ROPAMI-541913 format. One line per 4 residues: number of its first residue (from 1); their letters; for each residue x, y, z of N, C-alpha, C. Coordinates in steps of 0.05 Angstrom, whole numbers, plus 5000, padded with zeros to 4 digits. Example, Ala and Ser with C-alpha at 12.3 -4.5 7.8 and 13.67 -1.06 7.14 Angstrom:
// ROPAMI-541913
1	AS	5264/4886/5156/5246/4910/5156/5264/4934/5156; 5257/4955/5142/5273/4979/5143/5258/5001/5157
END
This chain:
// ROPAMI-541913
1	MARC	9766/4489/2299/9742/4474/2306/9738/4477/2337; 9713/4477/2345/9707/4479/2373/9685/4459/2380; 9686/4448/2403/9667/4427/2411/9644/4441/2427; 9619/4434/2419/9596/4444/2432/9595/4433/2461
5	EVCG	9590/4451/2480/9590/4444/2508/9566/4427/2516; 9545/4426/2499/9521/4411/2506/9521/4383/2492; 9524/4383/2466/9521/4358/2451/9548/4345/2444; 9570/4360/2446/9596/4350/2440/9604/4350/2411
9	NDYD	9586/4361/2394/9592/4363/2365/9617/4381/2361; 9635/4371/2344/9659/4387/2337/9652/4402/2312; 9649/4428/2314/9637/4445/2293/9656/4467/2284; 9658/4472/2258/9676/4492/2248/9665/4521/2249
13	KPIE	9640/4524/2255/9628/4551/2257/9612/4553/2284; 9626/4551/2306/9612/4552/2332/9603/4580/2338; 9584/4582/2357/9576/4608/2367/9584/4609/2397; 9592/4633/2406/9598/4637/2434/9577/4655/2445
17	VSID	9564/4647/2467/9543/4662/2479/9552/4668/2508; 9549/4694/2516/9555/4701/2543/9532/4718/2554; 9528/4716/2580/9507/4730/2594/9520/4748/2615; 9511/4773/2617/9522/4790/2638/9519/4776/2665
21	GGAA	9540/4775/2680/9540/4761/2705/9557/4736/2704; 9567/4728/2681/9587/4707/2681/9581/4682/2664; 9556/4674/2661/9551/4649/2646/9558/4653/2617; 9572/4633/2606/9581/4634/2578/9585/4606/2568
25	GVFD	9587/4603/2542/9593/4577/2531/9596/4578/2501; 9607/4556/2490/9611/4553/2461/9592/4531/2452; 9576/4536/2431/9556/4518/2422/9555/4516/2392; 9544/4494/2382/9541/4490/2353/9515/4500/2343
29	SFEC	9496/4508/2361/9470/4517/2352/9457/4533/2374; 9437/4549/2367/9422/4564/2387/9406/4544/2405; 9398/4522/2394/9383/4502/2409/9400/4492/2433; 9425/4487/2429/9443/4478/2451/9448/4501/2470
33	AIHA	9451/4526/2460/9455/4549/2478/9430/4553/2496; 9406/4550/2485/9382/4552/2500/9381/4531/2522; 9387/4506/2514/9387/4484/2534/9406/4490/2557; 9429/4502/2551/9449/4507/2572/9444/4532/2588
37	LAPT	9433/4553/2576/9433/4579/2589/9406/4591/2596; 9384/4582/2583/9358/4594/2588/9347/4585/2615; 9334/4603/2629/9323/4595/2655/9299/4577/2650; 9291/4562/2671/9267/4545/2669/9244/4558/2685
41	CSHC	9220/4553/2675/9196/4563/2688/9193/4549/2715; 9188/4565/2736/9185/4555/2763/9160/4538/2766; 9141/4540/2748/9116/4524/2750/9117/4499/2733; 9122/4502/2707/9120/4479/2688/9147/4467/2680
45	GCRV	9168/4482/2685/9195/4471/2679/9205/4475/2651; 9189/4488/2633/9198/4492/2606/9219/4514/2605; 9235/4515/2584/9256/4535/2581/9242/4561/2573; 9250/4583/2586/9239/4609/2581/9257/4622/2560
49	IGHG	9247/4623/2535/9263/4635/2513/9251/4661/2503; 9228/4669/2514/9216/4695/2508/9220/4713/2532; 9202/4732/2535/9205/4751/2557/9198/4739/2584; 9178/4722/2585/9171/4710/2611/9162/4730/2631
53	AEVN	9161/4722/2656/9153/4740/2677/9168/4732/2702; 9177/4752/2718/9191/4747/2743/9174/4758/2765; 9167/4741/2785/9151/4749/2807/9165/4739/2833; 9171/4758/2850/9184/4752/2876/9208/4734/2873
57	GSIF	9224/4739/2852/9249/4724/2848/9246/4698/2832; 9221/4690/2826/9216/4666/2810/9210/4674/2781; 9220/4658/2763/9216/4663/2734/9195/4644/2723; 9176/4655/2707/9155/4639/2695/9154/4644/2665
61	CCAH	9145/4624/2650/9144/4627/2621/9120/4643/2612; 9099/4645/2628/9075/4659/2620/9059/4668/2644; 9038/4684/2640/9021/4694/2662/9006/4671/2674; 8998/4651/2658/8983/4628/2669/9000/4613/2690
65	CASS	9025/4608/2684/9042/4594/2703/9047/4611/2728; 9051/4637/2724/9055/4655/2746/9030/4656/2764; 9006/4657/2752/8982/4658/2768/8977/4631/2782; 8986/4609/2770/8983/4583/2783/9000/4581/2808
69	AGAE	9021/4598/2809/9038/4599/2833/9030/4621/2852; 9007/4634/2846/8997/4654/2865/9001/4683/2857; 9014/4689/2835/9017/4717/2826/8991/4728/2816; 8987/4753/2820/8962/4766/2811/8968/4789/2792
73	GLKD	8949/4794/2774/8950/4818/2757/8966/4816/2732; 8978/4792/2726/8993/4789/2701/8974/4780/2679; 8979/4789/2654/8964/4780/2631/8982/4773/2608; 8977/4751/2595/8991/4745/2570/8979/4761/2548
77	RA	8996/4770/2529/8986/4785/2506/8979/4765/2484; 8956/4769/2472/8948/4751/2450/8954/4763/2423
END
Protein backbone atom coordinates (compact mmCIF):
# COMPACT_ATOMS: atom_id res chain seq x y z
CA MET A 1 0.00 0.00 0.00
CA ALA A 2 1.15 3.53 -0.70
CA ARG A 3 -0.13 6.81 0.66
CA CYS A 4 -1.23 9.51 -1.82
CA GLU A 5 0.96 12.60 -1.45
CA VAL A 6 -2.02 14.95 -1.95
CA CYS A 7 -5.03 13.51 -0.13
CA GLY A 8 -3.33 10.99 2.16
CA ASN A 9 -5.44 8.05 0.98
CA ASP A 10 -3.73 4.72 1.61
CA TYR A 11 -4.32 2.91 -1.69
CA ASP A 12 -3.37 -0.56 -2.91
CA LYS A 13 -3.09 0.48 -6.60
CA PRO A 14 -1.21 3.79 -6.55
CA ILE A 15 0.21 5.51 -9.61
CA GLU A 16 3.66 7.05 -9.75
CA VAL A 17 4.06 10.09 -11.99
CA SER A 18 7.35 11.72 -12.85
CA ILE A 19 8.23 14.70 -15.00
CA ASP A 20 11.53 15.21 -16.79
CA GLY A 21 13.44 17.61 -14.62
CA GLY A 22 12.76 15.98 -11.29
CA ALA A 23 9.16 16.46 -10.08
CA ALA A 24 7.57 13.14 -9.14
CA GLY A 25 5.05 11.69 -6.77
CA VAL A 26 2.82 8.79 -5.74
CA PHE A 27 -0.93 9.35 -6.06
CA ASP A 28 -4.19 7.47 -5.76
CA SER A 29 -5.73 9.20 -8.81
CA PHE A 30 -4.93 11.36 -11.80
CA GLU A 31 -6.93 14.13 -10.10
CA CYS A 32 -4.43 14.25 -7.24
CA ALA A 33 -1.48 14.05 -9.66
CA ILE A 34 -2.88 17.02 -11.63
CA HIS A 35 -3.37 19.01 -8.42
CA ALA A 36 0.24 18.41 -7.43
CA LEU A 37 2.09 18.58 -10.75
CA ALA A 38 0.17 20.55 -13.41
CA PRO A 39 1.22 24.16 -13.94
CA THR A 40 -1.26 26.96 -13.27
CA CYS A 41 -2.38 29.56 -15.80
CA SER A 42 -0.58 32.86 -15.23
CA HIS A 43 -3.80 34.77 -15.89
CA CYS A 44 -6.75 32.87 -14.36
CA GLY A 45 -4.96 30.40 -12.07
CA CYS A 46 -6.64 27.22 -13.35
CA ARG A 47 -4.60 24.05 -13.75
CA VAL A 48 -3.29 23.58 -17.29
CA ILE A 49 -4.03 19.95 -18.16
CA GLY A 50 -4.10 20.38 -21.94
CA HIS A 51 -1.54 21.87 -24.28
CA GLY A 52 -1.92 25.45 -23.08
CA ALA A 53 0.37 28.17 -24.39
CA GLU A 54 3.73 29.48 -23.21
CA VAL A 55 4.60 33.11 -23.91
CA ASN A 56 7.80 34.74 -22.66
CA GLY A 57 8.20 32.09 -19.96
CA SER A 58 4.61 32.35 -18.69
CA ILE A 59 2.13 29.48 -19.09
CA PHE A 60 -1.52 30.08 -20.01
CA CYS A 61 -4.46 27.69 -20.30
CA CYS A 62 -5.78 29.26 -23.52
CA ALA A 63 -5.24 32.01 -26.10
CA HIS A 64 -7.79 34.24 -24.36
CA CYS A 65 -5.79 34.26 -21.12
CA ALA A 66 -2.54 34.78 -23.02
CA SER A 67 -4.00 37.74 -24.94
CA SER A 68 -5.36 39.19 -21.68
CA ALA A 69 -1.72 39.28 -20.54
CA GLY A 70 -0.60 41.04 -23.74
CA ALA A 71 0.34 38.16 -26.04
CA GLU A 72 -0.59 38.57 -29.69
CA GLY A 73 -1.32 36.18 -32.53
CA LEU A 74 -2.52 33.14 -30.57
CA LYS A 75 -5.80 31.43 -31.47
CA ASP A 76 -7.75 28.73 -29.66
CA ARG A 77 -8.93 25.91 -31.91
CA ALA A 78 -12.66 25.30 -31.94
